C-alpha positions as CSV (number, residue, x, y, z in Angstrom):
1,M,59.8,-13.7,-18.8
2,T,58.2,-13.3,-15.4
3,D,57.9,-16.1,-13.1
4,L,54.8,-17.3,-11.4
5,S,55.5,-15.6,-8.0
6,E,55.8,-12.2,-9.6
7,M,52.5,-12.7,-11.4
8,N,50.8,-13.6,-8.2
9,G,52.4,-10.6,-6.4
10,N,51.2,-8.3,-9.2
11,A,47.7,-9.8,-9.1
12,M,47.6,-9.3,-5.3
13,Q,48.7,-5.7,-5.6
14,T,46.0,-4.8,-8.1
15,Q,43.4,-6.6,-6.1
16,Q,44.0,-4.8,-2.8
17,P,43.0,-1.3,-4.0
18,V,39.8,-2.8,-5.5
19,D,39.0,-4.3,-2.1
20,A,39.7,-1.0,-0.4
21,Q,37.4,0.8,-2.9
22,H,34.8,-1.9,-2.4
23,S,34.8,-1.6,1.4
24,G,34.6,2.2,1.1
25,L,31.6,1.8,-1.3
26,D,30.0,-0.6,1.2
27,G,30.3,2.1,3.9
28,R,28.6,4.7,1.7
29,V,25.9,2.3,0.7
30,F,25.2,1.5,4.3
31,V,25.1,5.2,5.2
32,W,22.6,5.9,2.4
33,A,20.5,2.9,3.2
34,A,20.4,4.0,6.9
35,L,19.4,7.5,5.8
36,I,16.6,6.2,3.6
37,A,15.4,3.9,6.4
38,V,15.3,6.8,8.9
39,S,13.6,9.1,6.5
40,A,10.9,6.5,5.7
41,A,10.3,5.8,9.4
42,A,10.0,9.5,10.1
43,A,7.5,10.0,7.2
44,F,5.5,7.0,8.5
45,V,5.3,8.5,12.0
46,V,4.3,11.9,10.7
47,A,1.7,10.4,8.4
48,R,0.3,8.2,11.2
49,A,0.1,11.2,13.6
50,L,-1.8,13.3,11.1
51,T,-4.3,10.6,10.2
52,V,-5.2,9.4,13.7
53,R,-8.6,10.7,14.7
54,R,-9.3,11.3,18.3
55,E,-12.7,10.3,19.7
56,P,-14.7,13.3,21.0
57,D,-14.3,13.9,24.7
58,P,-17.5,12.8,26.5
59,T,-17.6,16.0,28.5
60,S,-17.4,18.2,25.4
61,T,-20.1,16.1,23.8
62,R,-22.4,16.5,26.8
63,I,-21.7,20.3,26.9
64,Q,-22.6,20.6,23.2
65,S,-25.8,18.6,23.7
66,L,-26.8,20.9,26.6
67,I,-26.1,24.0,24.5
68,D,-28.2,22.6,21.7
69,E,-31.0,21.9,24.1
70,A,-30.8,25.4,25.6
71,N,-31.0,26.9,22.1
72,Q,-34.0,24.8,21.3
73,L,-35.7,26.0,24.5
74,L,-34.9,29.6,23.7
75,R,-36.4,29.3,20.2
76,S,-39.6,27.7,21.6
77,L,-39.8,30.6,24.2
78,D,-39.4,33.2,21.4
79,E,-42.2,31.5,19.4
80,Q,-44.5,31.5,22.4
81,K,-43.8,35.3,23.0
82,R,-44.8,36.0,19.4
83,N,-48.1,34.2,19.7
């Protein structure tokens, strides 16, 4: 028969490798969780950058309106020449 101290010693020996495996598993889970979090953050930043619409520059808007006005004046001059 085994006495109680041997049984406790055997139980402790079998429990230590399980704890070592558990801590190694915790490390891997942490690494994967961190990798997933970083990937999600990167995807969010890229999606956000692609969907942000910039307001038109006031200068380019003014230039475009002047071009449109000039084209309208040219058309009206061409019509006057034909008549």
